N, C-alpha and C positions, 0 to 999 in steps of 0.2 A: 401677533402681538409682539411689540418691540420691548426689549428689556433695556433699562437705562445702563449706561456704561458705569460700572462700579469699580474700575481699576483705580488703585492707589499706588503712588510711587513706593518703591521698596525701602525708603529711608527709615520707616518704622514698620513694625509687624503689621501686615495687612489684615483686614477683617474678613470673616467668612461672608460671602455673598452668594447665595444660591437662589436661582430662579424657581418658579413653580415647576413641580415635577412634570407638568404637562407641556411646558414650553420647550421647543426644540432649540438647540444651539447649532447655528449654521456657521460652518467654517468653509471659506473658499480657498481651494488649494490649486496651485498650478497643475495642469493636466499631466505634465511631464513627471511629476512626483507621485502620481496616482498609484503606480505599481508598488510603491514603497509604503504608502499610507496604511493599507490593510494590515500589513505585517507590523508596522509601528504601533497601531492601535491595539492589535492583539497582544503585543508585549505589555502595553499599559494595563490591559484587562488582567493579564497574568500577574502584574505587579499588585493590582488591587486585591487579587485573590491570595497572593503569597504573603503579603505584609502582615496580616493578622497572625499567621502561624509564626513568623519570624519574631514578631512582637511578644507572643506568648512564650517563646523560647529565650527571650532576652537577647536576641541577636540584633542589637542596635547597629552594628557595622553594616549588616546586610540591608537594613532599612535605610540607613544613610546612603549607601551605594545606589539603591534604587531611586531615592530622591535626587541624588546627584545626577544620575543618568537622565531623569526626566527634565531636570532643570537645564541640562546642557543641550538636549535635542528637541525640546518642545517647540521653541520659537522658530528655528529654521524650517520646520514643516508647517508653520502657521498656527501652532497650538500654544499661544502665549499662556493660556490658563494652565496647561500642563506644566509649563516652566514654573509658574507661580506655586503650584502644588508641590513640585519637586523641591523648590527652595524651602518651603515650609516643612516638608518631610525631613530634609537635611537638618534643619534647626531643631525639630522635635526629637530626632534621633540623638543629636548631640546632647540634648538636655535630658534624654531618657524620659520624655514626656508621653506617657501612654495615651492620655486623653486627647492631646493634640494630634498624635499619630492616627488614632482611630477616626477623629474628625476629618482629617485630610483624606484618609482612605474612603470614607463615606462620601465626601464631596467629589472625589475623583470618580468613584463608581457612578454617582448620579450624573456627572458631566458626560461620562462615556455612554451611559444609557440614553441620554437625550441628544447626543451628537449626531449631526447630519453633515456629511462632507459633500461639498459640491466641487467637482473638478471644472476648472475654467481654463480657457486658452487665453494667454496674454493678459490676465488680470480679471478682476471681478466685473460686475455690471457696469461700472463707470471706468473701466480700464485699470482700476487699482485693486489689488488684492485686499480684501477685508479679512482681518483675523477671525472675527466672530461677531455675532450680534450681541454677545455679552463678553466681558472680560473680568469676571470676578476673581478674587484672590482667596486663597485659603489661609486661615488664621491659626495661630498657636495660642490665642487668648481663650 
């Protein structure tokens, strides 16, 4: 089942768009990056587990830093969605918005649970790397 592209430009706060929990999110990644992807995704899972405790402790700088890191290194690996979540986490931490932070963590955890990475040589099925079958963004609204 294909999910509609739900990406919105970052000029305004993007909306939460999450597919059905049963839908897989497929990301094609250059095979040469494969050895780094497992560790990268494990770090994102650790982020999703650590942020609630940081939030409970009022450690917004730590939440901001995690969001900033996600924003900076998601897209180069082909995970534009993680970049979007990171940007939203940064904003939520700056505003000390507990609800938005929790929502972003839930969306990230859902994405990671449904993620299927496919390593490809020289691009995706048509010779072009596809970021994912969906590109939803995380909202602070």
